[in-house]
C-alpha positions in Angstrom: 18.7 25.6 25.1 20.6 25.0 21.9 18.0 23.7 19.4 19.0 22.0 16.2 15.7 22.7 14.3 13.3 25.5 14.7 10.2 26.9 13.0 9.6 30.5 14.0 6.3 32.2 13.1 6.1 30.1 9.9 3.2 30.7 7.6 3.2 28.6 4.4 1.0 27.9 1.5 0.7 28.2 -2.3 0.8 31.3 -4.6 1.2 33.6 -1.6 -1.9 32.3 0.1 -1.3 30.8 3.5 -2.5 27.2 4.2 -0.9 27.1 7.7 -0.1 30.1 9.9 2.1 31.0 12.9 3.9 27.7 13.4 6.4 27.7 16.2 8.4 24.6 17.2 11.9 23.9 18.5 13.6 20.5 18.4 16.8 19.2 19.9 19.2 17.2 17.8 18.6 13.4 17.8 14.8 13.7 18.5 11.7 12.6 16.5 8.9 15.1 15.9 5.7 13.7 14.4 3.0 15.9 12.8 -0.6 14.6 13.3 -3.8 16.0 11.9 -6.7 15.3 9.5 -6.2 15.3 5.7 -5.8 18.7 4.3 -4.8 20.3 7.6 -1.4 21.5 6.3 1.1 18.9 7.5 2.6 18.3 4.0 2.7 22.0 3.4 4.8 22.5 6.5 7.2 19.7 5.5 7.6 21.0 1.9 8.3 24.5 3.2 10.9 23.2 5.6 12.9 21.7 2.7 12.3 24.8 0.5 10.1 22.9 -2.0 7.7 25.8 -1.1 8.7 29.3 -0.2 7.7 30.5 3.3 5.1 33.3 3.3 6.2 34.6 6.7 8.6 33.4 9.4 11.6 31.2 9.0 13.0 27.7 9.2 16.3 27.1 11.0 18.5 24.1 10.8 21.5 24.1 13.0 20.9 27.8 13.7 21.0 28.7 10.0 18.1 30.0 8.1 17.5 27.5 5.3 17.1 30.3 2.8 20.8 31.1 3.3 22.0 27.5 2.8 23.1 26.6 -0.7 21.0 23.8 -2.2 23.9 21.3 -2.3 24.8 22.0 1.3 21.1 21.7 2.4 21.0 18.3 0.6 23.9 17.1 2.7 22.1 18.2 5.9 18.6 17.0 5.1 17.1 14.2 3.1 13.5 13.9 2.1 10.9 11.2 1.4 7.6 12.6 0.3 4.3 10.8 -0.6 4.3 11.5 -4.4 5.2 8.6 -6.5 8.3 8.8 -8.8 8.5 7.5 -12.3 11.8 6.1 -13.6 12.9 4.9 -17.0 14.9 1.6 -16.9 16.5 2.2 -13.5 17.2 -0.7 -11.2 16.3 -0.4 -7.6 19.9 0.0 -6.7 20.1 2.9 -9.3 17.3 4.6 -7.4 19.0 4.3 -4.1 22.3 5.6 -5.6 20.6 8.8 -6.6 20.6 9.6 -2.9 24.3 10.2 -3.2 23.8 13.2 -5.6 25.0 15.8 -3.1 28.4 14.2 -3.0 29.0 13.0 -6.6 29.5 16.2 -8.5 28.0 17.1 -11.9 29.0 13.8 -13.5 27.3 11.7 -10.8 30.1 9.2 -10.6 30.1 7.2 -7.3 33.3 6.4 -5.6 34.0 3.6 -3.0 32.6 5.7 -0.2 29.4 6.3 -2.1 29.0 2.6 -2.8 29.5 1.8 0.9 26.8 4.3 1.9 24.4 2.7 -0.6 25.3 -0.8 0.5 24.7 0.2 4.1 21.4 1.8 3.4 20.1 -1.2 1.5 21.3 -3.6 4.2 19.6 -1.5 6.9 16.3 -1.5 5.0 16.5 -5.2 3.9 16.3 -4.2 0.2 19.6 -5.8 -1.0 17.6 -8.6 -2.8 15.7 -6.0 -4.8 18.9 -4.3 -6.2 18.8 -5.5 -9.8 15.0 -5.4 -10.3 13.3 -2.8 -12.4 12.1 -0.1 -10.0 8.8 0.2 -11.9 8.1 -3.5 -11.7 8.0 -3.9 -7.9 5.2 -3.4 -5.4 4.3 0.0 -3.9 5.5 -1.3 -0.5 8.9 -2.3 -1.9 9.2 1.1 -3.6 8.5 2.8 -0.3 11.3 0.8 1.4 13.7 1.7 -1.4 12.9 5.4 -1.2 13.6 5.2 2.5 16.9 3.5 1.7 17.7 6.4 -0.8 17.0 8.9 2.0 19.3 7.1 4.4 22.1 6.7 1.7 22.2 10.5 1.6 23.7 10.4 5.2 21.6 13.3 6.5 21.6 15.0 9.8 17.8 15.6 9.4 15.3 13.2 7.9 12.0 14.6 6.6 9.4 12.0 5.9 5.8 12.5 4.7 3.7 9.5 5.8 6.7 7.0 5.6 4.6 4.0 6.5 2.2 4.4 3.6 1.9 1.2 1.5 3.8 -0.9 4.1 2.5 -4.0 5.7 2.6 -4.4 9.5 6.1 -6.1 9.5 7.7 -3.3 7.4 5.9 -0.5 9.3 7.6 -1.8 12.5 10.9 -2.3 10.7 10.9 1.2 9.4 10.2 2.7 12.8 12.9 0.5 14.4 15.3 1.8 11.8 14.4 5.4 12.6 15.1 4.7 16.3 18.5 3.1 15.4 19.4 6.2 13.3 18.4 8.5 16.2 20.3 6.5 18.8 23.4 5.5 16.8 23.9 8.5 14.4 22.1 11.3 16.3 19.8 11.9 13.3 16.9 14.2 13.8 13.6 13.0 12.3 10.5 15.1 11.4 7.6 13.3 9.8 3.8 13.1 9.4 1.8 10.0 10.2 -1.7 8.8 10.3 -1.2 5.7 12.5 -1.9 7.0 16.0 -0.7 3.9 17.8 2.7 4.0 16.0 3.1 7.7 16.4 2.5 7.4 20.1 5.2 4.8 20.4 7.9 6.3 18.2 7.7 10.0 18.8 9.6 12.2 21.2 7.5 15.2 20.4 4.1 15.5 18.7 2.6 18.5 16.9 -1.1 18.6 16.1 -2.2 20.5 13.0 -5.8 21.3 12.2 -7.5 23.9 9.9 -4.1 25.5 9.2 -3.2 26.0 12.8 -1.0 24.2 15.4 -3.5 23.2 18.1 -1.2 21.4 20.4 2.5 20.5 20.8 4.1 18.4 23.4 5.3 14.9 24.5 3.2 11.8 23.6 2.0 11.6 27.2 0.6 15.1 26.8 -0.9 14.8 23.4 -2.4 11.3 23.3 -5.4 11.9 25.5 -9.0 11.1 24.6 -9.9 14.8 24.6 -7.0 15.9 22.3 -7.4 13.2 19.7 -11.2 13.4 19.7 -11.0 17.2 19.1 -8.2 16.9 16.5 -10.1 14.5 14.3 -13.7 15.5 15.2 -14.5 11.9 16.2 -18.2 11.3 16.3 -18.6 7.8 15.0 -16.3 6.0 17.4 -13.8 6.7 20.1 -10.1 7.0 20.8 -8.7 4.7 23.4 -5.5 6.2 25.0 -4.8 3.0 26.9 -4.1 1.1 23.6 -3.4 4.2 21.5 -6.1 2.9 19.1 -9.6 3.6 17.8 -12.8 1.7 18.7 -15.9 1.6 16.6 -19.0 3.3 18.1 -21.0 1.3 20.5 -24.3 -0.2 19.4 -27.4 1.6 20.4 -30.4 0.1 22.2 -30.9 -1.9 25.3 -28.2 -4.6 26.0 -29.3 -8.0 24.7 -26.5 -10.2 26.1 -24.4 -10.0 29.3 -20.7 -10.8 28.9 -18.8 -12.3 31.8 -15.1 -11.6 31.4 -11.9 -10.4 32.9 -8.1 -10.4 32.4 -8.4 -9.7 28.7 -10.6 -12.7 27.9 -13.5 -10.6 26.7 -11.9 -8.2 24.2 -12.5 -10.4 21.2 -16.1 -11.1 22.2 -16.8 -7.4 22.8 -15.6 -6.5 19.3 -17.4 -9.4 17.7 -20.7 -8.3 19.2 -20.0 -4.7 18.1 -19.5 -5.9 14.5 -22.7 -7.9 14.6 -24.7 -4.8 15.8 -25.6 -6.5 19.2 -25.7 -4.1 22.2 -24.3 -5.8 25.3 -23.5 -5.3 28.9 -20.3 -6.6 30.7 -19.0 -7.3 34.2 -17.8 -7.7 36.7 -14.6 -6.1 35.5 -11.8 -4.5 37.6 -10.6 -1.0 37.0 -7.4 -1.1 35.0 -8.2 -4.5 33.4 -7.9 -4.5 29.6 -11.5 -5.9 29.4 -12.7 -2.9 31.5 -11.0 -0.5 29.2 -12.5 -1.9 26.0 -15.9 -2.5 27.5 -16.1 1.2 28.5 -15.9 2.0 24.8 -18.2 -0.6 23.4 -20.6 -1.9 26.0 -24.0 -0.3 26.8 -23.5 -0.9 30.5 -20.5 -2.1 32.4 -20.2 -3.2 36.1 -16.9 -2.1 37.4 -15.1 -3.2 40.6 -12.2 -1.4 42.3 -8.7 -2.6 41.2 -7.3 -5.6 43.1 -10.5 -5.9 45.2 -12.8 -8.8 45.8 -16.1 -8.5 44.0 -18.6 -6.9 46.4 -22.2 -8.0 46.9 -23.6 -4.9 45.4 -21.6 -5.3 42.2 -22.4 -9.0 42.0 -26.1 -8.3 42.5 -26.0 -5.5 39.8 -24.4 -7.9 37.3 -26.9 -10.6 38.0 -29.8 -8.1 37.6 -28.3 -7.0 34.3 -27.9 -10.6 33.1 -31.5 -11.3 33.9 -32.6 -8.2 32.0 -30.5 -9.2 29.0 -32.0 -12.7 29.0 -28.8 -14.3 27.8 -25.1 -14.4 28.7 -21.7 -15.3 27.3 -19.0 -16.6 29.7 -15.5 -15.9 28.5 -13.8 -17.2 31.7 -12.5 -20.7 32.0 -10.7 -20.0 35.3 -10.5 -17.2 37.8 -8.3 -16.0 40.7 -9.6 -15.2 44.1 -10.7 -11.7 43.4 -12.5 -12.7 40.2 -14.0 -16.0 41.4 -17.5 -14.6 41.9 -17.7 -14.2 38.1 -17.7 -18.0 37.8 -20.4 -18.1 40.4 -22.3 -15.6 38.3 -22.1 -17.9 35.3 -23.3 -20.9 37.4 -26.2 -18.8 38.8 -27.2 -17.9 35.2 -27.5 -21.6 34.3 -29.5 -22.3 37.5 -31.9 -19.5 36.6 -32.3 -20.9 33.1 -30.8 -17.8 31.4 -29.6 -18.7 27.9 -25.9 -19.3 27.6 -24.6 -18.4 24.2 -21.6 -20.3 23.0 -21.7 -19.7 19.3 -20.8 -16.2 18.0 -21.8 -17.1 14.4 -24.0 -14.3 13.2 -27.0 -16.4 12.2 -26.9 -18.8 15.1 -26.3 -16.0 17.6 -29.3 -14.0 16.3 -31.5 -17.1 16.5 -30.6 -17.8 20.1 -31.4 -14.3 21.4 -34.4 -13.4 19.4 
C-alpha cells in the first residue's frame, strides 16, 4: 500500500535521551490519526519530532515517501503546517496579521502578500469564523479566540499535512465541534492528512480514522476507533481506578458510591440517567431496574448503581426479574419512579411503582440534597 505518512522505528526525546521509543505507524493520505495517552506519555514529543522541531534519536519520519530530514525547510513548510500548545506573544499585530504569517512559505524574504495569499487568508478566516476578529489586537482577545486564529493560520498555509497538538484546548463546546467539522471538511474536500493529539475521548472516538495510544514512552495500541475504544484499552491506558470508561457513550463516569443501596430507581428508555448521576453526586448508593439490555439506562446504571436488575432486550419483564426488583425496593426502603408512561414490554415497571405505594415504601420525588437526605434517613 502507498502510504503518505510513516514513522519507522522512531525514537525521540531531548538532549539525546529518548522519551518515546520504537514508534511505527503508517497513514494513507486524507486520513485522521489521533494520539491518545496520559500527560507526559510522549505525544507532544512525537509531534515535535515529526516536524523537525526536535531531532530524531533513531528511526525516520517520511512524508510522501521522503525522509523529512532531506526536505528543505521552506518545502516542508509548504507540505505541513503546525499548531502546537505553546502560547505565542505578538507585538502590535492584529488577528489578521497573525493569520497572514501562515503564508510565509510562499511570500519570500520580504514577506509581501500577493492576491493569492490574501485569498488564502480570507478563505481560512471565513472557514474558521474569525473574520470579525481581523482588526483586533491578537493579545487582547480570549484564549479560545486565539486558538481559532492559530487554526486559521495553519489552514492559510494550505498544507497537505496538518499537525495539531491538543487543538481543542481553550475552546468551548460549540467551537470544539466546529473545529472538528472543519477538519473533516479539509479531509473530504482537500484530501488533507491530519495528525493530532487529544484528551477528549468522546471527540477523538468520533473524528478519528486511526488512533495511536502512547503510554510510558511506548505505543501500546494502534488501530481503528472500534478497536481502540474498549473499556479494557482505555482503563489500562489511563490507569483508571476512580471511575470508569463507558464505550457506549465514549465518555467517563464517576465511581459508584460504596455501601448498601438506599433507594431503588425505576426507569427505562433513558429516563433514569439524570437521576442516576444526581444520586452519584450526592453520595447515595442506589439500585435500579427493571432495565433492558441495550437501554441507555441499563448502560449507565451498570457503571453507577450498586445493583441492577436486567431483562433481555425486547423481552417482556419476567416474574423472576419483577420479584427481584420488588425485593430490592423493599430492602432499600424507598424508591424513585422516573417513568410517566411505558410500552408493553416495560409496563410492569409501572406496576412495580404502584406496588411500592401499596406496601407503604417511601416514594422520593425531591432530589434536593437536604430534602432527599431527610426522607431516607
